[in-house]
C-alpha positions as CSV (number, residue, x, y, z in Angstrom):
1,X,130.6,37.3,107.3
2,X,129.1,39.8,109.8
3,X,132.5,39.8,111.5
4,X,134.2,40.5,108.2
5,X,131.9,43.4,107.4
6,X,132.5,45.0,110.8
7,X,136.3,44.6,110.2
8,X,135.9,46.0,106.7
9,X,134.7,49.4,108.1
10,X,138.0,49.9,109.9
11,X,139.9,50.2,106.5
12,X,137.9,53.4,105.6
13,X,138.1,52.5,101.9
14,X,136.3,54.4,99.1
15,X,133.1,52.8,97.9
16,X,134.6,52.5,94.4
17,X,137.3,50.1,95.6
18,X,134.9,48.1,97.8
19,X,132.6,47.5,94.8
20,X,135.5,46.3,92.7
21,X,136.8,43.7,95.0
22,X,134.1,42.8,97.6
23,X,132.4,40.0,95.7
24,X,135.5,38.5,94.1
25,X,137.2,38.1,97.5
26,X,134.3,37.3,99.9
27,X,134.5,33.5,99.4
28,X,138.3,33.4,100.0
29,X,138.0,35.6,103.1
30,X,135.2,33.6,104.5
31,X,137.1,30.3,104.1
32,X,140.2,31.8,105.7
33,X,141.3,30.0,108.9
34,X,141.4,33.2,111.0
35,X,140.7,36.9,111.0
36,X,144.5,37.4,110.6
37,X,144.5,35.4,107.4
38,X,141.4,37.3,106.2
39,X,143.1,40.6,106.9
40,X,146.2,39.5,104.9
41,X,143.9,38.5,102.1
42,X,142.2,41.9,102.1
43,X,145.5,43.7,102.1
44,X,146.6,41.6,99.0
45,X,143.3,42.6,97.2
46,X,143.9,46.3,98.0
47,X,147.4,46.1,96.6
48,X,146.2,44.3,93.6
49,X,143.5,46.9,93.0
50,X,146.1,49.7,93.3
51,X,148.4,48.0,90.8
52,X,145.4,47.5,88.4
53,X,144.6,51.2,88.6
54,X,148.3,52.0,87.7
55,X,148.6,49.4,84.9
56,X,145.1,50.1,83.5
57,X,144.3,53.7,84.1
58,X,140.8,53.4,82.7
59,X,139.8,51.4,85.8
60,X,140.6,54.4,88.0
61,X,138.1,56.4,86.0
62,X,135.2,54.3,87.1
63,X,133.0,55.9,89.7
64,X,130.6,54.1,92.0
65,X,127.4,56.1,91.9
66,X,124.9,54.2,94.0
67,X,125.6,56.9,96.6
68,X,126.9,60.4,96.3
69,X,130.6,60.5,95.5
70,X,132.7,62.2,98.1
71,X,136.3,61.4,97.1
72,X,137.7,63.0,93.9
73,X,138.9,60.1,91.8
74,X,138.8,61.1,88.1
75,X,142.1,62.0,86.4
76,X,140.8,62.7,82.9
77,X,137.6,63.7,81.2
78,X,136.3,60.1,81.0
79,X,133.9,58.6,83.6
80,X,132.1,55.3,84.0
81,X,129.2,55.3,86.4
82,X,129.5,51.8,88.0
83,X,126.8,50.3,90.2
84,X,126.2,47.3,92.3
85,X,122.5,47.5,91.3
86,X,121.9,45.5,88.1
87,X,120.0,46.7,85.1
88,X,116.4,45.6,85.0
89,X,115.7,43.0,82.2
90,X,112.0,43.9,82.1
91,X,109.5,45.2,79.7
92,X,107.2,48.2,80.4
93,X,104.2,46.0,81.1
94,X,106.2,43.7,83.4
95,X,107.2,46.8,85.5
96,X,103.6,47.9,85.8
97,X,102.4,44.4,86.7
98,X,104.9,44.2,89.5
99,X,103.9,47.6,90.9
100,X,100.2,46.8,90.7
101,X,100.8,43.6,92.7
102,X,102.7,45.5,95.4
103,X,100.5,48.6,95.7
104,X,97.1,48.0,94.0
105,X,95.2,50.6,96.1
106,X,97.8,53.4,95.9
107,X,97.0,56.4,93.7
108,X,98.8,56.1,90.4
109,X,97.6,59.2,88.5
110,X,95.6,62.3,89.3
111,X,94.4,64.7,86.5
112,X,93.1,67.7,88.4
113,X,91.6,69.6,85.5
114,X,89.5,66.6,84.3
115,X,88.7,65.3,87.9
116,X,90.3,61.9,87.2
117,X,91.9,59.8,89.9
118,X,93.0,56.2,89.4
119,X,94.8,53.8,91.7
120,X,97.2,51.2,90.3
121,X,94.6,48.4,90.1
122,X,92.1,50.7,88.2
123,X,94.8,52.0,85.9
124,X,95.9,48.4,85.0
125,X,92.3,47.4,84.2
126,X,92.0,50.4,81.8
127,X,95.4,49.6,80.2
128,X,94.4,45.9,79.6
129,X,91.0,46.9,78.0
130,X,92.6,49.4,75.6
131,X,95.5,47.1,74.7
132,X,93.1,44.3,73.9
133,X,90.9,46.7,72.0
134,X,93.9,47.8,69.8
135,X,94.6,44.2,68.9
136,X,90.9,43.7,68.1
137,X,91.0,46.6,65.8
138,X,93.8,45.1,63.7
139,X,96.9,46.6,65.3
140,X,99.8,44.2,65.7
141,X,103.2,44.0,67.5
142,X,105.6,46.4,65.9
143,X,102.9,48.7,64.4
144,X,103.2,52.4,65.2
145,X,100.6,54.4,67.0
146,X,100.8,58.2,67.3
147,X,99.6,60.1,70.3
148,X,99.0,63.8,69.6
149,X,97.8,66.0,72.3
150,X,98.3,67.6,75.7
151,X,98.6,66.0,79.2
152,X,95.4,64.0,79.6
153,X,94.5,60.6,81.1
154,X,94.2,59.2,77.6
155,X,97.9,60.1,76.8
156,X,99.3,58.0,79.7
157,X,96.6,55.3,79.1
158,X,97.7,54.7,75.5
159,X,101.4,54.9,76.5
160,X,101.0,51.8,78.6
161,X,98.4,50.1,76.5
162,X,100.5,50.3,73.4
163,X,103.5,48.9,75.3
164,X,101.5,46.0,76.6
165,X,100.4,45.2,73.1
166,X,104.0,45.5,71.7
167,X,102.9,48.5,69.6
168,X,105.4,51.3,69.2
169,X,104.2,54.6,70.7
170,X,105.0,57.7,68.6
171,X,105.0,60.9,70.7
172,X,103.7,63.9,68.7
173,X,104.1,67.4,69.9
174,X,100.7,69.0,70.3
175,X,102.0,72.3,68.8
176,X,102.8,70.6,65.5
177,X,101.0,72.0,62.5
178,X,99.7,70.1,59.5
179,X,103.0,70.0,57.6
180,X,104.9,68.7,60.7
181,X,102.3,66.1,61.5
182,X,102.2,64.8,57.9
183,X,106.0,64.5,57.9
184,X,106.2,62.6,61.2
185,X,103.3,60.2,60.5
186,X,104.7,59.4,57.1
187,X,108.3,59.0,58.4
188,X,107.4,56.3,60.8
189,X,104.4,54.8,58.9
190,X,101.9,55.3,61.6
191,X,98.9,53.0,61.5
192,X,96.7,54.9,64.0
193,X,96.6,58.3,65.7
194,X,95.1,59.2,69.0
195,X,94.1,62.9,69.6
196,X,91.4,65.2,71.0
197,X,89.3,67.2,68.6
198,X,91.0,70.4,69.7
199,X,93.2,72.1,72.3
200,X,93.5,75.8,72.7
201,X,94.0,77.1,69.1
202,X,94.9,73.7,67.8
203,X,92.2,71.9,65.7
204,X,93.7,68.4,65.5
205,X,90.9,66.6,63.7
206,X,90.6,69.4,61.1
207,X,94.3,69.2,60.4
208,X,94.1,65.4,60.0
209,X,91.2,65.9,57.5
210,X,93.3,68.5,55.7
211,X,96.2,66.0,55.4
212,X,93.9,63.0,54.8
213,X,90.5,64.0,53.3
214,X,89.7,60.3,52.8
215,X,88.8,60.1,56.5
216,X,85.3,61.3,55.7
217,X,84.7,58.8,52.9
218,X,86.4,55.7,54.2
219,X,84.7,53.1,56.5
220,X,85.6,53.8,60.2
221,X,88.9,52.2,61.0
222,X,89.7,51.5,57.3
223,X,91.2,54.7,56.0
224,X,93.0,54.5,52.7
225,X,95.0,57.7,52.1
226,X,97.2,58.6,49.2
227,X,99.3,61.0,51.4
228,X,99.5,58.6,54.4
229,X,99.3,55.1,52.9
230,X,99.9,53.4,56.2
231,X,97.2,55.2,58.3
232,X,94.1,53.2,59.0
233,X,92.4,54.8,61.9
234,X,92.0,58.0,64.0
235,X,90.9,57.7,67.6
236,X,89.4,60.8,69.3
237,X,89.5,61.2,73.0
238,X,86.6,63.7,73.5
239,X,83.6,64.3,71.2
240,X,82.8,61.8,68.5
241,X,83.8,62.7,64.9
242,X,82.6,61.4,61.5
243,X,84.9,58.8,60.1
244,X,86.8,58.4,63.4
245,X,86.8,56.0,66.3
246,X,86.3,57.0,69.9
247,X,88.3,55.8,72.9
248,X,85.1,54.0,74.1
249,X,85.1,52.1,70.8
250,X,88.6,50.8,71.5
251,X,87.7,49.8,75.1
252,X,84.6,47.9,73.9
253,X,86.3,46.2,71.0
254,X,88.4,43.8,73.0
255,X,86.7,40.4,73.6
256,X,87.9,37.5,75.7
257,X,89.9,36.1,72.8
258,X,91.7,39.4,72.4
259,X,92.5,39.5,76.2
260,X,93.9,35.9,75.8
261,X,95.9,37.0,72.8
262,X,97.3,39.9,74.9
263,X,98.3,37.6,77.7
264,X,100.0,35.2,75.3
265,X,101.9,38.1,73.7
266,X,103.6,39.0,77.0
267,X,105.9,36.0,76.8
268,X,107.0,37.0,73.2
269,X,107.9,40.6,74.0
270,X,111.6,41.3,74.5
271,X,113.0,44.2,76.6
272,X,115.2,45.0,73.6
273,X,112.1,45.7,71.4
274,X,111.6,49.3,70.2
275,X,108.7,50.7,72.2
276,X,108.8,54.5,71.7
277,X,109.7,56.9,69.0
278,X,110.5,60.4,70.3
279,X,110.8,63.1,67.7
280,X,113.7,65.5,68.4
281,X,113.0,69.2,68.4
282,X,116.1,70.4,66.7
283,X,116.4,74.0,65.8
284,X,117.4,73.2,62.3
285,X,116.3,70.6,59.8
286,X,113.4,68.1,60.0
287,X,112.6,66.3,63.2
288,X,114.3,62.9,63.7
289,X,112.6,59.9,65.3
290,X,114.8,58.7,68.2
291,X,113.8,55.1,68.7
292,X,113.9,53.8,72.3
293,X,113.5,50.3,73.6
294,X,111.8,49.0,76.8
295,X,115.4,48.5,78.2
296,X,116.2,52.2,77.5
297,X,113.3,53.8,79.2
298,X,112.7,51.2,82.0
299,X,116.3,51.5,83.3
300,X,116.4,55.3,82.8
301,X,113.4,55.7,85.0
302,X,114.7,53.0,87.5
303,X,118.0,54.7,88.1
304,X,116.5,58.1,88.4
305,X,116.4,57.0,92.0
306,X,113.1,58.4,93.2
307,X,111.7,56.4,96.1
308,X,108.2,55.0,96.4
309,X,105.5,56.8,98.3
310,X,106.2,60.3,96.9
311,X,103.7,62.5,95.0
312,X,105.2,64.2,92.0
313,X,103.7,67.3,90.3
314,X,104.1,66.9,86.6
315,X,103.6,70.1,84.6
316,X,106.1,69.0,81.9
317,X,104.6,67.6,78.7
318,X,104.0,63.9,78.3
319,X,105.1,63.9,74.6
320,X,108.6,64.7,75.9
321,X,110.9,62.1,77.6
322,X,110.9,64.3,80.8
323,X,107.1,63.6,81.2
324,X,106.8,60.1,79.7
325,X,109.9,58.5,81.1
326,X,110.7,60.4,84.4
327,X,106.9,60.8,84.9
328,X,105.0,57.8,83.4
329,X,107.7,55.2,83.6
330,X,108.9,56.3,87.0
331,X,105.3,55.7,88.2
332,X,105.3,52.2,86.8
333,X,108.8,51.3,88.2
334,X,108.8,52.9,91.6
335,X,105.1,53.1,92.4
336,X,105.0,56.9,92.7
337,X,101.9,59.0,92.3
338,X,101.8,61.5,89.4
339,X,99.7,64.7,89.8
340,X,99.0,66.6,86.6
341,X,97.9,70.2,87.4
342,X,96.4,71.0,84.0
343,X,96.3,69.9,80.4
344,X,98.6,72.8,79.5
345,X,101.2,74.6,81.4
346,X,99.8,77.0,84.1
347,X,102.1,78.3,86.9
348,X,99.2,79.1,89.3
349,X,97.7,75.6,88.8
350,X,101.2,74.1,89.5
351,X,101.4,75.8,92.9
352,X,97.9,74.9,93.8
353,X,98.4,71.3,92.9
354,X,101.6,71.1,94.9
355,X,99.9,72.5,98.0
356,X,96.4,70.9,97.7
357,X,97.8,67.4,96.7
358,X,100.7,67.6,99.1
359,X,103.3,66.9,96.3
360,X,106.9,66.7,97.6
361,X,108.5,66.8,94.2
362,X,107.9,69.0,91.2
363,X,109.3,68.6,87.7
364,X,110.0,71.6,85.5
365,X,112.1,73.5,83.0
366,X,114.0,76.6,84.1
367,X,111.3,78.7,82.5
368,X,108.6,76.9,84.5
369,X,110.4,77.5,87.7
370,X,111.1,81.1,86.8
371,X,107.4,81.6,86.3
372,X,106.5,79.8,89.6
373,X,108.9,82.1,91.5
374,X,106.7,85.1,90.4
375,X,103.9,83.7,92.6
376,X,104.3,83.9,96.4
377,X,103.9,80.4,97.8
378,X,102.5,80.1,101.3
379,X,105.3,78.7,103.5
380,X,102.8,77.2,105.9
381,X,101.2,75.1,103.2
382,X,104.4,74.4,101.2
383,X,105.3,70.7,101.3
384,X,107.5,70.5,98.2
385,X,111.2,69.9,99.1
386,X,112.6,68.8,95.7
387,X,112.5,70.5,92.4
388,X,113.8,68.4,89.5
389,X,114.9,70.7,86.7
390,X,116.0,70.0,83.2
391,X,115.2,70.6,79.5
392,X,117.6,73.5,79.1
393,X,120.5,75.2,80.9
394,X,119.5,76.7,84.2
395,X,121.0,79.9,85.5
396,X,122.5,79.5,89.1
397,X,120.4,82.5,90.3
398,X,117.2,80.6,89.6
399,X,118.5,77.5,91.5
400,X,119.5,79.7,94.4
401,X,116.0,81.4,94.5
402,X,114.3,78.0,94.4
403,X,116.3,76.9,97.5
404,X,115.8,80.2,99.4
405,X,112.5,81.7,98.2
406,X,110.6,78.4,97.6
407,X,112.4,76.4,100.3
408,X,113.2,73.6,98.0
409,X,116.4,72.6,99.8
410,X,116.8,69.4,97.8
411,X,116.5,71.0,94.3
412,X,118.3,68.8,91.8
413,X,119.4,69.4,88.3
414,X,119.6,66.9,85.5
415,X,121.0,66.6,82.0
416,X,120.0,64.4,79.1
417,X,118.9,64.2,75.5
418,X,116.0,62.5,73.8
419,X,118.5,60.1,72.2
420,X,119.6,59.0,75.7
421,X,116.2,58.1,77.1
422,X,116.8,60.9,78.4
423,X,119.0,61.0,81.6
424,X,122.7,60.8,81.6
425,X,123.6,63.1,84.6
426,X,121.6,63.7,87.7
427,X,122.4,65.5,90.9
428,X,121.9,64.1,94.4
429,X,119.4,65.9,96.7
430,X,122.1,66.4,99.4
431,X,124.7,67.9,97.0
432,X,126.4,71.1,98.3
433,X,125.4,74.5,96.9
434,X,128.5,74.7,94.6
435,X,127.5,71.5,92.8
436,X,123.8,72.5,92.6
437,X,124.6,75.9,91.1
438,X,127.3,75.0,88.7
439,X,126.8,71.5,87.5
440,X,124.0,69.3,86.0
441,X,124.7,66.4,88.3
442,X,126.7,63.2,88.5
443,X,127.1,60.5,85.9
444,X,124.2,58.0,85.9
445,X,124.5,54.3,86.8
446,X,125.8,52.1,84.0
447,X,126.6,55.1,81.9
448,X,129.9,56.3,80.3
449,X,130.8,59.9,79.4
450,X,133.8,61.5,77.9
451,X,134.7,65.0,76.8
452,X,136.8,65.2,73.7
453,X,138.5,67.7,71.5
454,X,136.0,68.1,68.6
455,X,138.9,68.4,66.1
456,X,141.0,65.4,67.1
457,X,138.5,63.2,69.1
458,X,141.0,62.9,71.9
459,X,140.0,63.1,75.6
460,X,140.7,66.5,77.0
461,X,142.3,67.2,80.4
462,X,140.0,67.2,83.4
463,X,138.0,70.4,83.7
464,X,138.6,71.4,80.1
465,X,135.6,72.1,77.9
466,X,135.0,69.9,74.8
467,X,132.3,67.9,73.1
468,X,130.4,65.6,75.4
469,X,129.9,61.9,74.2
470,X,127.7,59.3,76.0
471,X,127.7,55.5,75.9
472,X,125.6,53.0,77.7
473,X,122.2,51.3,78.1
474,X,120.5,54.7,77.7
475,X,121.6,55.2,74.1
476,X,118.8,54.9,71.5
477,X,118.6,52.2,68.8
478,X,119.0,55.0,66.3
479,X,116.8,57.4,64.2
480,X,113.9,55.6,62.7
481,X,114.5,54.6,59.1
482,X,117.4,57.0,58.8
483,X,120.7,55.2,58.9
484,X,122.7,58.2,57.6
485,X,121.7,60.5,60.4
486,X,122.1,57.6,62.9
487,X,125.7,57.1,61.8
488,X,126.4,60.8,62.1
489,X,125.1,60.8,65.7
490,X,126.4,57.4,66.9
491,X,129.9,56.2,66.1
492,X,130.9,52.6,65.5
493,X,131.9,52.2,69.2
494,X,128.3,53.3,70.2
495,X,129.3,56.7,71.5
496,X,126.5,59.2,71.0
497,X,127.6,62.7,70.1
498,X,125.5,65.1,72.1
499,X,126.7,68.3,70.3
500,X,127.0,70.0,73.7
501,X,130.1,71.6,75.0
502,X,130.8,70.4,78.6
503,X,133.5,69.7,81.2
504,X,133.9,67.1,83.9
505,X,135.2,67.5,87.5
506,X,137.0,64.9,89.6
507,X,133.8,63.8,91.3
508,X,132.1,62.8,88.0
509,X,129.9,65.9,87.9
510,X,129.2,67.7,84.6
511,X,129.1,71.3,83.7
512,X,127.3,72.2,80.4
513,X,129.0,75.2,78.7
514,X,126.5,75.4,75.8
515,X,125.8,74.0,72.4
516,X,128.9,73.6,70.2
517,X,127.2,75.4,67.3
518,X,126.3,78.3,69.7
519,X,129.9,79.1,70.7
520,X,131.0,82.6,69.8
521,X,134.5,83.1,68.5
522,X,135.4,86.8,69.0
523,X,138.9,87.7,67.8
524,X,140.1,84.2,68.4
525,X,138.6,83.9,71.9
526,X,136.1,81.1,72.5
527,X,133.1,82.5,74.3
528,X,130.3,80.3,75.7
529,X,126.9,82.2,75.7
530,X,125.7,80.2,78.8
531,X,128.4,81.8,81.0
532,X,127.3,85.4,80.0
533,X,123.6,84.4,80.4
534,X,124.2,83.1,83.9
535,X,126.0,86.3,84.9
536,X,123.3,88.6,83.5
537,X,120.6,86.6,85.3
538,X,122.0,88.1,88.5
539,X,121.0,91.6,87.4
540,X,117.9,92.5,89.5
541,X,115.9,93.7,86.5
542,X,116.5,90.7,84.2
543,X,113.8,88.1,83.9
544,X,115.4,86.1,81.0
545,X,118.4,86.5,78.7
546,X,119.7,84.8,75.6
547,X,123.2,85.6,74.2
548,X,124.1,85.0,70.5
549,X,127.0,85.9,68.3
550,X,126.6,88.3,65.4
551,X,128.8,89.0,62.5
552,X,131.7,91.5,62.9
553,X,134.0,92.5,60.0
554,X,137.1,92.9,62.2
555,X,136.7,90.4,65.1
556,X,134.6,87.7,63.2
557,X,131.8,87.8,65.8
558,X,130.5,90.1,68.5
559,X,128.5,89.3,71.6
560,X,124.8,90.3,71.5
561,X,122.5,90.0,74.5
562,X,118.8,89.7,74.1
563,X,117.1,90.5,77.4
564,X,113.6,90.1,78.6
565,X,113.1,92.4,81.6
566,X,110.9,91.8,84.6
567,X,107.4,93.3,84.5
568,X,107.4,97.1,85.0
569,X,111.2,97.4,84.7
570,X,113.2,99.6,82.3
571,X,116.9,99.5,81.4
572,X,119.5,100.5,78.8
573,X,122.5,99.2,77.0
574,X,124.7,101.4,79.1
575,X,123.2,100.1,82.4
576,X,123.8,96.5,81.3
577,X,127.3,97.1,80.2
578,X,128.1,99.0,83.4
579,X,126.8,96.0,85.4
580,X,129.2,93.8,83.5
581,X,132.1,96.1,84.5
582,X,131.0,96.4,88.1
583,X,132.4,95.0,91.4
584,X,131.6,91.4,90.3
585,X,132.6,91.5,86.7
586,X,133.2,89.4,83.6
587,X,136.1,89.5,81.2
588,X,136.1,92.5,78.9
589,X,135.8,90.4,75.8
590,X,132.7,88.7,77.1
591,X,130.8,92.0,77.8
592,X,127.9,92.3,75.3
593,X,128.8,94.7,72.5
594,X,125.1,94.9,71.6
595,X,122.1,94.8,73.9
596,X,118.5,94.4,72.8
597,X,115.4,94.3,75.0
598,X,112.8,91.9,73.7
599,X,109.3,90.6,74.8
600,X,109.8,87.0,73.6
601,X,112.1,84.6,71.8
602,X,111.5,82.4,68.7
603,X,110.7,78.9,69.9
604,X,110.7,75.4,68.5
605,X,107.5,73.3,68.8
606,X,108.7,71.9,72.1
607,X,109.5,75.3,73.6
608,X,113.3,75.4,73.0
609,X,114.7,78.8,72.0
610,X,115.8,78.9,68.3
611,X,119.1,80.7,68.7
612,X,119.8,80.5,65.0
613,X,116.6,82.5,64.2
614,X,117.3,84.9,67.1
615,X,120.8,85.5,65.7
616,X,119.4,86.2,62.2
617,X,116.9,88.7,63.6
618,X,119.6,90.5,65.5
619,X,121.8,90.7,62.5
620,X,118.9,92.0,60.4
621,X,118.2,94.7,63.0
622,X,121.9,95.7,62.9
623,X,122.0,95.6,59.1
624,X,124.8,93.0,59.1
């Protein structure tokens, strides 16, 4: 076999082909009478593989993604990320148990603001106590438990404790107001809610009393509410409150029989069980509860590909998949250390955490990295080499500055949606600059993607924009208790419609053009706002920019740029339009007809820009 492997290198074959035929031919080759016979056998397999790719073109669209693709192989806008690494058939708690066994003394989590440090053994002990306590308090497998609050130790503790007890975690945005919390808790029939008493201007316990006044009159842990008939208990994480349990009560509730019940339960849990409900932060309509399984989030974290023995700075919120899956689950699967700089987002705290805790990876959205660039990082103390960026489209200029100004040579972009657990595309740290600046990475392992014409549903030619669809182990079960919206999002063949406009290149890398509903049609020309935004980001005075389409009687729509300038800068419509016509220019029909300078943008509860509201505001200003 060693001789065969050495000989195999002389053929200089692409890894995609090797993956397809290696295991199916190894036995035949090894039993061949001579190397000559083995070579003939190998040549037959190569010929067979070539014929297969001709007769069945879809096989030529598979792309082996265990390593960075080098050879262009796609011929249409469909790609299947094949892998020789199998999916993990494990539950969340099985992953954590395995990691604890390997690295019990390694730091698991660090919460700098609260002064909390836990190694994996300590973290598992806390998880077991809380999981047993939840069972003791009457919660059962399949019940829903909401966690409502910022990044604290209790958030990640209940994330893993609920998973171990088979309880479905419901991630609630800490920015939610009473109306939104009432809707989400009722939608998924939450039995318990975990929250602090307050955070910044948010008074969580007061809002819960507003929704459910019976808290003050019901026995602790036995709430009976008319507006939330399924809610039984509220668990506070800081100061004790009347009518509510405290985290310490949960920890103390578990007796030996409950710990035994917890251990027995592990054999009954299935990796296909629902384990997390993530509410989407759509810019229109009510939030939808994307229901994810152990299998979804375990494998998404696993194939994110981050190696053990790294320290990750996590300023992104835990209520979002970015924090809970690429943060929390990544810790459990790969044994990485998570460093949380603060309970809320703070650019200065991020930089201090990276330097003082020697983090070599930092997560963030484009806005977070834009803010961090404002602060001058000391190059002598800077140890972070990789910035993992996602959450919204990132202008190439920001990526370039991260690489040059912050020395993050291995900056990597990603793309995903809550409904896809979340990752579907992820770049490789050693990708060239063109791929880093202009794509959101390569197709993930065991994932399919195709770009289709939104009108016909047919796959478009390679490099042509269209609607991006995703299929694979990452796709959610569906929206909780909402079959109608589920069927709108996922077709019968299990393709998830992202609603994003994208294009694929021959290496399996994806470029996001924008949201389909955000596309501007000006005089019959299709204009993608992201393209104009990326161009305007190169203007030295521009801090942030959003482009929307506004009504126009003659052309249908006109381009409107809403610009946030850097501190201390001034500009004008004429200056911006002249910049668009300069030496490096954009097409005349893409030049903004209207330019407004703004201080902020309307945001969803999760920080995404509400372009529909921004569009309405601009049209109102223009009297349209």
